[in-house]
Biopython code that builds the backbone (N, CA, C, O; Angstrom):
import numpy as np
from Bio.PDB.StructureBuilder import StructureBuilder

atoms = [
    (1, "MET", "N", (0.835, -1.180, 0.000)),
    (1, "MET", "CA", (0.000, 0.000, 0.000)),
    (1, "MET", "C", (0.877, 1.240, 0.000)),
    (1, "MET", "O", (1.830, 1.348, 0.772)),
    (2, "ALA", "N", (0.546, 2.153, -0.861)),
    (2, "ALA", "CA", (1.390, 3.323, -1.012)),
    (2, "ALA", "C", (1.152, 4.372, 0.068)),
    (2, "ALA", "O", (2.102, 4.837, 0.698)),
    (3, "PHE", "N", (-0.117, 4.753, 0.289)),
    (3, "PHE", "CA", (-0.353, 5.863, 1.202)),
    (3, "PHE", "C", (-1.199, 5.490, 2.413)),
    (3, "PHE", "O", (-1.019, 6.082, 3.477)),
    (4, "GLY", "N", (-2.087, 4.559, 2.295)),
    (4, "GLY", "CA", (-3.012, 4.280, 3.382)),
    (4, "GLY", "C", (-2.639, 3.059, 4.199)),
    (4, "GLY", "O", (-3.521, 2.401, 4.751)),
    (5, "GLY", "N", (-1.387, 2.747, 4.290)),
    (5, "GLY", "CA", (-0.932, 1.547, 4.988)),
    (5, "GLY", "C", (-1.058, 1.664, 6.490)),
    (5, "GLY", "O", (-1.492, 2.691, 7.013)),
    (6, "PRO", "N", (-0.674, 0.600, 7.183)),
    (6, "PRO", "CA", (-0.751, 0.619, 8.646)),
    (6, "PRO", "C", (0.236, 1.606, 9.251)),
    (6, "PRO", "O", (1.220, 1.990, 8.618)),
    (7, "LYS", "N", (-0.039, 2.006, 10.474)),
    (7, "LYS", "CA", (0.820, 2.952, 11.184)),
    (7, "LYS", "C", (2.143, 2.294, 11.531)),
    (7, "LYS", "O", (2.200, 1.096, 11.810)),
    (8, "LYS", "N", (3.190, 3.074, 11.511)),
    (8, "LYS", "CA", (4.519, 2.569, 11.861)),
    (8, "LYS", "C", (4.667, 2.472, 13.365)),
    (8, "LYS", "O", (4.096, 3.260, 14.119)),
    (9, "SER", "N", (5.428, 1.511, 13.775)),
    (9, "SER", "CA", (5.817, 1.446, 15.179)),
    (9, "SER", "C", (7.280, 1.053, 15.197)),
    (9, "SER", "O", (7.655, -0.016, 14.715)),
    (10, "GLY", "N", (8.083, 1.904, 15.744)),
    (10, "GLY", "CA", (9.516, 1.646, 15.758)),
    (10, "GLY", "C", (10.284, 2.941, 15.701)),
    (10, "GLY", "O", (9.777, 3.985, 16.110)),
    (11, "PRO", "N", (11.518, 2.885, 15.191)),
    (11, "PRO", "CA", (12.352, 4.083, 15.217)),
    (11, "PRO", "C", (11.819, 5.218, 14.346)),
    (11, "PRO", "O", (12.112, 6.379, 14.631)),
    (12, "GLY", "N", (11.054, 4.932, 13.304)),
    (12, "GLY", "CA", (10.542, 5.983, 12.437)),
    (12, "GLY", "C", (9.193, 6.519, 12.865)),
    (12, "GLY", "O", (8.688, 7.465, 12.260)),
    (13, "ALA", "N", (8.598, 5.941, 13.892)),
    (13, "ALA", "CA", (7.273, 6.367, 14.342)),
    (13, "ALA", "C", (7.363, 7.707, 15.066)),
    (13, "ALA", "O", (8.377, 8.031, 15.684)),
    (14, "ARG", "N", (6.303, 8.459, 14.978)),
    (14, "ARG", "CA", (6.269, 9.760, 15.643)),
    (14, "ARG", "C", (5.259, 9.728, 16.774)),
    (14, "ARG", "O", (4.258, 9.015, 16.718)),
    (15, "GLY", "N", (5.542, 10.512, 17.795)),
    (15, "GLY", "CA", (4.647, 10.595, 18.943)),
    (15, "GLY", "C", (3.423, 11.432, 18.637)),
    (15, "GLY", "O", (3.252, 11.886, 17.506)),
    (16, "LYS", "N", (2.579, 11.644, 19.615)),
    (16, "LYS", "CA", (1.348, 12.393, 19.420)),
    (16, "LYS", "C", (1.615, 13.848, 19.072)),
    (16, "LYS", "O", (0.852, 14.450, 18.315)),
    (17, "ALA", "N", (2.677, 14.419, 19.605)),
    (17, "ALA", "CA", (2.965, 15.836, 19.382)),
    (17, "ALA", "C", (3.689, 16.068, 18.065)),
    (17, "ALA", "O", (3.896, 17.220, 17.683)),
    (18, "GLY", "N", (4.076, 15.021, 17.364)),
    (18, "GLY", "CA", (4.724, 15.182, 16.074)),
    (18, "GLY", "C", (6.229, 15.250, 16.149)),
    (18, "GLY", "O", (6.878, 15.548, 15.147)),
    (19, "ASP", "N", (6.805, 14.981, 17.307)),
    (19, "ASP", "CA", (8.258, 15.044, 17.382)),
    (19, "ASP", "C", (8.846, 13.715, 16.936)),
    (19, "ASP", "O", (8.186, 12.679, 17.025)),
    (20, "LYS", "N", (10.056, 13.740, 16.469)),
    (20, "LYS", "CA", (10.688, 12.574, 15.869)),
    (20, "LYS", "C", (11.103, 11.544, 16.910)),
    (20, "LYS", "O", (11.083, 10.345, 16.633)),
    (21, "HIS", "N", (11.471, 11.984, 18.074)),
    (21, "HIS", "CA", (12.038, 11.080, 19.063)),
    (21, "HIS", "C", (11.022, 10.619, 20.101)),
    (21, "HIS", "O", (11.375, 9.832, 20.979)),
    (22, "GLY", "N", (9.788, 11.074, 20.036)),
    (22, "GLY", "CA", (8.749, 10.613, 20.932)),
    (22, "GLY", "C", (8.926, 11.054, 22.373)),
    (22, "GLY", "O", (8.548, 10.320, 23.286)),
    (23, "LYS", "N", (9.490, 12.230, 22.603)),
    (23, "LYS", "CA", (9.737, 12.694, 23.967)),
    (23, "LYS", "C", (8.731, 13.748, 24.416)),
    (23, "LYS", "O", (8.985, 14.453, 25.393)),
    (24, "GLY", "N", (7.613, 13.875, 23.742)),
    (24, "GLY", "CA", (6.620, 14.866, 24.132)),
    (24, "GLY", "C", (6.604, 16.039, 23.171)),
    (24, "GLY", "O", (7.165, 15.951, 22.078)),
    (25, "PRO", "N", (5.970, 17.137, 23.559)),
    (25, "PRO", "CA", (5.870, 18.290, 22.653)),
    (25, "PRO", "C", (7.229, 18.932, 22.387)),
    (25, "PRO", "O", (8.136, 18.899, 23.218)),
    (26, "ARG", "N", (7.330, 19.509, 21.210)),
    (26, "ARG", "CA", (8.597, 20.155, 20.829)),
    (26, "ARG", "C", (8.823, 21.406, 21.656)),
    (26, "ARG", "O", (7.885, 22.135, 21.980)),
    (27, "GLN", "N", (10.067, 21.638, 21.985)),
    (27, "GLN", "CA", (10.428, 22.847, 22.712)),
    (27, "GLN", "C", (11.596, 23.502, 22.002)),
    (27, "GLN", "O", (12.436, 22.827, 21.407)),
    (28, "ARG", "N", (11.641, 24.802, 22.068)),
    (28, "ARG", "CA", (12.756, 25.525, 21.462)),
    (28, "ARG", "C", (13.996, 25.382, 22.315)),
    (28, "ARG", "O", (13.932, 25.364, 23.544)),
    (29, "GLY", "N", (15.118, 25.281, 21.640)),
    (29, "GLY", "CA", (16.379, 25.255, 22.369)),
    (29, "GLY", "C", (16.656, 26.622, 22.955)),
    (29, "GLY", "O", (16.377, 27.639, 22.319)),
    (30, "GLY", "N", (17.185, 26.661, 24.125)),
    (30, "GLY", "CA", (17.404, 27.943, 24.773)),
    (30, "GLY", "C", (18.870, 28.313, 24.809)),
    (30, "GLY", "O", (19.742, 27.475, 24.578)),
    (31, "GLY", "N", (19.127, 29.546, 25.093)),
    (31, "GLY", "CA", (20.492, 29.985, 25.317)),
    (31, "GLY", "C", (21.129, 30.714, 24.157)),
    (31, "GLY", "O", (21.931, 31.618, 24.387)),
    (32, "PHE", "N", (20.811, 30.366, 22.919)),
    (32, "PHE", "CA", (21.496, 30.987, 21.787)),
    (32, "PHE", "C", (20.588, 32.017, 21.142)),
    (32, "PHE", "O", (19.517, 31.683, 20.635)),
    (33, "PHE", "N", (21.019, 33.272, 21.163)),
    (33, "PHE", "CA", (20.245, 34.357, 20.573)),
    (33, "PHE", "C", (21.135, 35.080, 19.577)),
    (33, "PHE", "O", (22.155, 35.653, 19.961)),
    (34, "ARG", "N", (20.764, 35.060, 18.310)),
    (34, "ARG", "CA", (21.554, 35.715, 17.277)),
    (34, "ARG", "C", (21.158, 37.178, 17.186)),
    (34, "ARG", "O", (19.988, 37.503, 16.983)),
    (35, "ARG", "N", (22.132, 38.054, 17.335)),
    (35, "ARG", "CA", (21.879, 39.485, 17.296)),
    (35, "ARG", "C", (21.687, 39.931, 15.844)),
    (35, "ARG", "O", (22.393, 39.468, 14.949)),
    (36, "ARG", "N", (20.744, 40.818, 15.622)),
    (36, "ARG", "CA", (20.464, 41.313, 14.286)),
    (36, "ARG", "C", (21.605, 42.205, 13.827)),
    (36, "ARG", "O", (22.067, 43.072, 14.570)),
    (37, "LYS", "N", (22.056, 41.987, 12.595)),
    (37, "LYS", "CA", (23.157, 42.778, 12.065)),
    (37, "LYS", "C", (22.653, 44.161, 11.670)),
    (37, "LYS", "O", (21.543, 44.305, 11.157)),
    (38, "VAL", "N", (23.469, 45.161, 11.909)),
    (38, "VAL", "CA", (23.126, 46.542, 11.589)),
    (38, "VAL", "C", (23.983, 46.979, 10.411)),
    (38, "VAL", "O", (25.168, 46.654, 10.338)),
    (39, "CYS", "N", (23.378, 47.714, 9.498)),
    (39, "CYS", "CA", (24.096, 48.202, 8.325)),
    (39, "CYS", "C", (25.224, 49.133, 8.771)),
    (39, "CYS", "O", (24.996, 50.108, 9.488)),
    (40, "LYS", "N", (26.426, 48.817, 8.340)),
    (40, "LYS", "CA", (27.599, 49.605, 8.718)),
    (40, "LYS", "C", (27.509, 51.029, 8.171)),
    (40, "LYS", "O", (27.935, 51.981, 8.825)),
    (41, "PHE", "N", (26.953, 51.165, 6.974)),
    (41, "PHE", "CA", (26.863, 52.475, 6.335)),
    (41, "PHE", "C", (25.776, 53.336, 6.981)),
    (41, "PHE", "O", (25.934, 54.551, 7.096)),
    (42, "CYS", "N", (24.685, 52.717, 7.398)),
    (42, "CYS", "CA", (23.628, 53.470, 8.095)),
    (42, "CYS", "C", (24.108, 53.908, 9.473)),
    (42, "CYS", "O", (23.806, 55.017, 9.914)),
    (43, "ALA", "N", (24.851, 53.042, 10.152)),
    (43, "ALA", "CA", (25.338, 53.368, 11.493)),
    (43, "ALA", "C", (26.333, 54.527, 11.446)),
    (43, "ALA", "O", (26.328, 55.387, 12.327)),
    (44, "ASP", "N", (27.189, 54.549, 10.416)),
    (44, "ASP", "CA", (28.181, 55.615, 10.272)),
    (44, "ASP", "C", (27.644, 56.808, 9.490)),
    (44, "ASP", "O", (28.357, 57.791, 9.286)),
    (45, "LYS", "N", (26.382, 56.725, 9.049)),
    (45, "LYS", "CA", (25.726, 57.779, 8.262)),
    (45, "LYS", "C", (26.509, 58.125, 6.996)),
    (45, "LYS", "O", (26.751, 59.294, 6.697)),
    (46, "ILE", "N", (26.903, 57.074, 6.256)),
    (46, "ILE", "CA", (27.581, 57.241, 4.971)),
    (46, "ILE", "C", (26.511, 57.175, 3.887)),
    (46, "ILE", "O", (25.827, 56.160, 3.749)),
    (47, "ASP", "N", (26.363, 58.262, 3.113)),
    (47, "ASP", "CA", (25.334, 58.303, 2.082)),
    (47, "ASP", "C", (25.800, 57.652, 0.783)),
    (47, "ASP", "O", (25.102, 56.803, 0.229)),
    (48, "ASP", "N", (26.958, 58.041, 0.303)),
    (48, "ASP", "CA", (27.455, 57.479, -0.949)),
    (48, "ASP", "C", (28.735, 56.689, -0.688)),
    (48, "ASP", "O", (29.584, 57.096, 0.106)),
    (49, "ILE", "N", (28.852, 55.573, -1.360)),
    (49, "ILE", "CA", (30.003, 54.695, -1.194)),
    (49, "ILE", "C", (30.973, 54.993, -2.332)),
    (49, "ILE", "O", (30.615, 54.885, -3.505)),
    (50, "ASN", "N", (32.191, 55.365, -1.986)),
    (50, "ASN", "CA", (33.187, 55.754, -2.971)),
    (50, "ASN", "C", (33.929, 54.523, -3.476)),
    (50, "ASN", "O", (34.410, 53.712, -2.685)),
    (51, "TYR", "N", (34.018, 54.387, -4.803)),
    (51, "TYR", "CA", (34.700, 53.234, -5.384)),
    (51, "TYR", "C", (36.211, 53.296, -5.181)),
    (51, "TYR", "O", (36.892, 52.286, -5.355)),
    (52, "LYS", "N", (36.753, 54.467, -4.815)),
    (52, "LYS", "CA", (38.197, 54.604, -4.606)),
    (52, "LYS", "C", (38.631, 54.132, -3.223)),
    (52, "LYS", "O", (39.823, 53.948, -2.974)),
    (53, "ASP", "N", (37.679, 53.938, -2.332)),
    (53, "ASP", "CA", (37.992, 53.499, -0.971)),
    (53, "ASP", "C", (38.146, 51.975, -0.954)),
    (53, "ASP", "O", (37.230, 51.250, -0.568)),
    (54, "VAL", "N", (39.306, 51.514, -1.374)),
    (54, "VAL", "CA", (39.567, 50.082, -1.533)),
    (54, "VAL", "C", (39.562, 49.370, -0.189)),
    (54, "VAL", "O", (39.137, 48.219, -0.095)),
    (55, "LYS", "N", (40.027, 50.042, 0.838)),
    (55, "LYS", "CA", (40.076, 49.427, 2.164)),
    (55, "LYS", "C", (38.664, 49.083, 2.648)),
    (55, "LYS", "O", (38.443, 48.011, 3.212)),
    (56, "LEU", "N", (37.723, 49.980, 2.430)),
    (56, "LEU", "CA", (36.342, 49.737, 2.823)),
    (56, "LEU", "C", (35.714, 48.644, 1.963)),
    (56, "LEU", "O", (35.054, 47.746, 2.485)),
    (57, "LEU", "N", (35.916, 48.718, 0.657)),
    (57, "LEU", "CA", (35.297, 47.762, -0.260)),
    (57, "LEU", "C", (35.842, 46.353, -0.089)),
    (57, "LEU", "O", (35.108, 45.380, -0.258)),
    (58, "SER", "N", (37.118, 46.236, 0.244)),
    (58, "SER", "CA", (37.720, 44.905, 0.366)),
    (58, "SER", "C", (37.147, 44.129, 1.553)),
    (58, "SER", "O", (37.267, 42.905, 1.606)),
    (59, "GLY", "N", (36.534, 44.819, 2.490)),
    (59, "GLY", "CA", (35.879, 44.131, 3.599)),
    (59, "GLY", "C", (34.598, 43.426, 3.184)),
    (59, "GLY", "O", (34.099, 42.573, 3.918)),
    (60, "PHE", "N", (34.060, 43.769, 2.025)),
    (60, "PHE", "CA", (32.828, 43.163, 1.532)),
    (60, "PHE", "C", (33.074, 42.220, 0.364)),
    (60, "PHE", "O", (32.131, 41.736, -0.261)),
    (61, "VAL", "N", (34.347, 41.962, 0.073)),
    (61, "VAL", "CA", (34.709, 41.030, -0.989)),
    (61, "VAL", "C", (35.633, 39.976, -0.385)),
    (61, "VAL", "O", (36.757, 40.306, -0.008)),
    (62, "PRO", "N", (35.200, 38.721, -0.281)),
    (62, "PRO", "CA", (36.064, 37.688, 0.295)),
    (62, "PRO", "C", (37.178, 37.288, -0.668)),
    (62, "PRO", "O", (37.326, 37.888, -1.732)),
    (63, "GLU", "N", (37.945, 36.299, -0.305)),
    (63, "GLU", "CA", (39.096, 35.873, -1.104)),
    (63, "GLU", "C", (38.699, 35.407, -2.496)),
    (63, "GLU", "O", (39.466, 35.568, -3.446)),
    (64, "ARG", "N", (37.512, 34.834, -2.626)),
    (64, "ARG", "CA", (37.061, 34.341, -3.930)),
    (64, "ARG", "C", (36.746, 35.471, -4.902)),
    (64, "ARG", "O", (36.704, 35.246, -6.112)),
    (65, "GLY", "N", (36.523, 36.680, -4.397)),
    (65, "GLY", "CA", (36.264, 37.818, -5.258)),
    (65, "GLY", "C", (34.795, 38.134, -5.460)),
    (65, "GLY", "O", (34.466, 39.088, -6.165)),
    (66, "LYS", "N", (33.901, 37.359, -4.861)),
    (66, "LYS", "CA", (32.470, 37.621, -5.009)),
    (66, "LYS", "C", (32.024, 38.649, -3.966)),
    (66, "LYS", "O", (32.663, 38.802, -2.925)),
    (67, "VAL", "N", (30.943, 39.338, -4.248)),
    (67, "VAL", "CA", (30.403, 40.323, -3.315)),
    (67, "VAL", "C", (29.620, 39.570, -2.236)),
    (67, "VAL", "O", (28.811, 38.695, -2.544)),
    (68, "LEU", "N", (29.868, 39.917, -0.973)),
    (68, "LEU", "CA", (29.150, 39.263, 0.117)),
    (68, "LEU", "C", (27.666, 39.610, 0.052)),
    (68, "LEU", "O", (27.326, 40.769, -0.186)),
    (69, "PRO", "N", (26.772, 38.643, 0.256)),
    (69, "PRO", "CA", (25.341, 38.947, 0.251)),
    (69, "PRO", "C", (24.918, 39.718, 1.496)),
    (69, "PRO", "O", (25.649, 39.781, 2.485)),
    (70, "ARG", "N", (23.733, 40.299, 1.428)),
    (70, "ARG", "CA", (23.216, 41.119, 2.532)),
    (70, "ARG", "C", (23.084, 40.341, 3.821)),
    (70, "ARG", "O", (23.361, 40.873, 4.896)),
    (71, "ARG", "N", (22.666, 39.090, 3.732)),
    (71, "ARG", "CA", (22.427, 38.313, 4.953)),
    (71, "ARG", "C", (23.708, 38.032, 5.703)),
    (71, "ARG", "O", (23.676, 37.775, 6.907)),
    (72, "ILE", "N", (24.841, 38.077, 5.014)),
    (72, "ILE", "CA", (26.132, 37.858, 5.667)),
    (72, "ILE", "C", (26.773, 39.183, 6.056)),
    (72, "ILE", "O", (27.277, 39.326, 7.170)),
    (73, "SER", "N", (26.758, 40.153, 5.142)),
    (73, "SER", "CA", (27.423, 41.429, 5.426)),
    (73, "SER", "C", (26.610, 42.305, 6.371)),
    (73, "SER", "O", (27.182, 43.101, 7.115)),
    (74, "GLY", "N", (25.284, 42.172, 6.355)),
    (74, "GLY", "CA", (24.440, 42.958, 7.245)),
    (74, "GLY", "C", (24.067, 44.321, 6.700)),
    (74, "GLY", "O", (23.480, 45.124, 7.425)),
    (75, "THR", "N", (24.387, 44.608, 5.455)),
    (75, "THR", "CA", (24.040, 45.908, 4.886)),
    (75, "THR", "C", (22.564, 45.953, 4.510)),
    (75, "THR", "O", (21.947, 44.920, 4.250)),
    (76, "CYS", "N", (22.005, 47.157, 4.483)),
    (76, "CYS", "CA", (20.614, 47.314, 4.068)),
    (76, "CYS", "C", (20.546, 47.261, 2.537)),
    (76, "CYS", "O", (21.578, 47.292, 1.866)),
    (77, "ALA", "N", (19.334, 47.182, 1.991)),
    (77, "ALA", "CA", (19.162, 47.029, 0.546)),
    (77, "ALA", "C", (19.709, 48.232, -0.220)),
    (77, "ALA", "O", (20.332, 48.077, -1.270)),
    (78, "LYS", "N", (19.475, 49.416, 0.304)),
    (78, "LYS", "CA", (19.936, 50.642, -0.360)),
    (78, "LYS", "C", (21.452, 50.666, -0.476)),
    (78, "LYS", "O", (21.993, 50.942, -1.547)),
    (79, "HIS", "N", (22.134, 50.378, 0.625)),
    (79, "HIS", "CA", (23.591, 50.435, 0.604)),
    (79, "HIS", "C", (24.206, 49.217, -0.079)),
    (79, "HIS", "O", (25.329, 49.299, -0.575)),
    (80, "GLN", "N", (23.496, 48.088, -0.116)),
    (80, "GLN", "CA", (24.012, 46.922, -0.833)),
    (80, "GLN", "C", (24.064, 47.207, -2.329)),
    (80, "GLN", "O", (25.002, 46.785, -3.005)),
    (81, "ARG", "N", (23.069, 47.916, -2.852)),
    (81, "ARG", "CA", (23.083, 48.278, -4.271)),
    (81, "ARG", "C", (24.250, 49.208, -4.582)),
    (81, "ARG", "O", (24.962, 49.012, -5.567)),
    (82, "GLY", "N", (24.445, 50.225, -3.735)),
    (82, "GLY", "CA", (25.563, 51.147, -3.943)),
    (82, "GLY", "C", (26.906, 50.468, -3.776)),
    (82, "GLY", "O", (27.865, 50.798, -4.473)),
    (83, "LEU", "N", (26.977, 49.527, -2.862)),
    (83, "LEU", "CA", (28.208, 48.775, -2.629)),
    (83, "LEU", "C", (28.566, 47.936, -3.847)),
    (83, "LEU", "O", (29.729, 47.867, -4.244)),
    (84, "ARG", "N", (27.558, 47.300, -4.439)),
    (84, "ARG", "CA", (27.802, 46.479, -5.619)),
    (84, "ARG", "C", (28.310, 47.327, -6.782)),
    (84, "ARG", "O", (29.236, 46.928, -7.488)),
    (85, "VAL", "N", (27.707, 48.484, -6.978)),
    (85, "VAL", "CA", (28.136, 49.383, -8.056)),
    (85, "VAL", "C", (29.568, 49.853, -7.816)),
    (85, "VAL", "O", (30.367, 49.907, -8.750)),
    (86, "ALA", "N", (29.895, 50.191, -6.574)),
    (86, "ALA", "CA", (31.247, 50.655, -6.251)),
    (86, "ALA", "C", (32.271, 49.547, -6.456)),
    (86, "ALA", "O", (33.376, 49.813, -6.928)),
    (87, "ILE", "N", (31.926, 48.315, -6.111)),
    (87, "ILE", "CA", (32.855, 47.195, -6.298)),
    (87, "ILE", "C", (33.074, 46.934, -7.780)),
    (87, "ILE", "O", (34.198, 46.659, -8.201)),
    (88, "VAL", "N", (32.010, 47.016, -8.575)),
    (88, "VAL", "CA", (32.145, 46.813, -10.020)),
    (88, "VAL", "C", (33.036, 47.895, -10.626)),
    (88, "VAL", "O", (33.882, 47.594, -11.467)),
    (89, "ARG", "N", (32.860, 49.133, -10.216)),
    (89, "ARG", "CA", (33.699, 50.222, -10.737)),
    (89, "ARG", "C", (35.152, 50.056, -10.321)),
    (89, "ARG", "O", (36.061, 50.302, -11.113)),
    (90, "ALA", "N", (35.371, 49.638, -9.077)),
    (90, "ALA", "CA", (36.742, 49.426, -8.603)),
    (90, "ALA", "C", (37.400, 48.277, -9.356)),
    (90, "ALA", "O", (38.606, 48.316, -9.603)),
    (91, "ARG", "N", (36.640, 47.267, -9.720)),
    (91, "ARG", "CA", (37.190, 46.154, -10.506)),
    (91, "ARG", "C", (37.563, 46.613, -11.908)),
    (91, "ARG", "O", (38.588, 46.197, -12.447)),
    (92, "GLN", "N", (36.734, 47.467, -12.499)),
    (92, "GLN", "CA", (37.009, 47.943, -13.853)),
    (92, "GLN", "C", (38.281, 48.777, -13.907)),
    (92, "GLN", "O", (38.972, 48.795, -14.925)),
    (93, "LEU", "N", (38.592, 49.471, -12.809)),
    (93, "LEU", "CA", (39.814, 50.272, -12.744)),
    (93, "LEU", "C", (40.982, 49.500, -12.138)),
    (93, "LEU", "O", (42.034, 50.076, -11.860)),
    (94, "ALA", "N", (40.798, 48.200, -11.934)),
    (94, "ALA", "CA", (41.832, 47.301, -11.395)),
    (94, "ALA", "C", (42.244, 47.674, -9.974)),
    (94, "ALA", "O", (43.377, 47.417, -9.566)),
    (95, "LEU", "N", (41.329, 48.278, -9.222)),
    (95, "LEU", "CA", (41.604, 48.545, -7.813)),
    (95, "LEU", "C", (41.300, 47.310, -6.966)),
    (95, "LEU", "O", (41.927, 47.085, -5.931)),
    (96, "LEU", "N", (40.329, 46.513, -7.420)),
    (96, "LEU", "CA", (39.980, 45.249, -6.770)),
    (96, "LEU", "C", (40.096, 44.125, -7.796)),
    (96, "LEU", "O", (39.839, 44.344, -8.980)),
    (97, "PRO", "N", (40.477, 42.932, -7.359)),
    (97, "PRO", "CA", (40.560, 41.816, -8.307)),
    (97, "PRO", "C", (39.172, 41.266, -8.635)),
    (97, "PRO", "O", (38.251, 41.356, -7.822)),
    (98, "TYR", "N", (39.031, 40.695, -9.836)),
    (98, "TYR", "CA", (37.780, 40.046, -10.208)),
    (98, "TYR", "C", (37.621, 38.735, -9.457)),
    (98, "TYR", "O", (36.532, 38.409, -8.985)),
    (99, "ALA", "N", (38.709, 37.989, -9.348)),
    (99, "ALA", "CA", (38.690, 36.717, -8.623)),
    (99, "ALA", "C", (40.087, 36.461, -8.092)),
    (99, "ALA", "O", (41.069, 37.031, -8.567)),
    (100, "ALA", "N", (40.152, 35.586, -7.091)),
    (100, "ALA", "CA", (41.458, 35.254, -6.511)),
    (100, "ALA", "C", (42.258, 34.410, -7.495)),
    (100, "ALA", "O", (41.697, 33.577, -8.208)),
    (101, "ASP", "N", (43.541, 34.622, -7.530)),
    (101, "ASP", "CA", (44.400, 33.847, -8.433)),
    (101, "ASP", "C", (44.906, 32.604, -7.760)),
    (101, "ASP", "O", (45.644, 31.829, -8.369)),
]
sb = StructureBuilder()
sb.init_structure("model")
sb.init_model(0)
sb.init_chain("A")
sb.init_seg("    ")
for serial, (resi, resn, name, xyz) in enumerate(atoms, 1):
    if name == "N":
        sb.init_residue(resn, " ", resi, " ")
    sb.init_atom(name, np.array(xyz, "f"), 0.0, 1.0, " ", f" {name:<3s}", serial, name[0])
structure = sb.get_structure()
C-alpha cells in the first residue's frame, strides 16, 4: 500500500505531538540568541560609497572575489546596491581583483 498503509511502530514512528524522538511536545532550544546585524553604512551615516575606498570595499569582498550577500554582510538594501556598483567600478579600474588567483 502506497499511502493508506498501517501505522509505523519503531524508530521511524512519531509521537502524538509530532516530534521525531517521541519525547513529548517540541520545545525551542534555549540559550542561543543571534543578534540582528546593523548596516555599517547606516550606522556611520555614509550616504554614498566611494569606489576609490579600496580598504572599505575589500571588507565586503572575500578571497574568492564575489560580493558578500546582505544576509552575511548585514548591509541594508539601499547600501548593498551602492556597494555592488562601487565594487564593479573598482574592478574595472583594477583597484579590486575580479577573482582570486
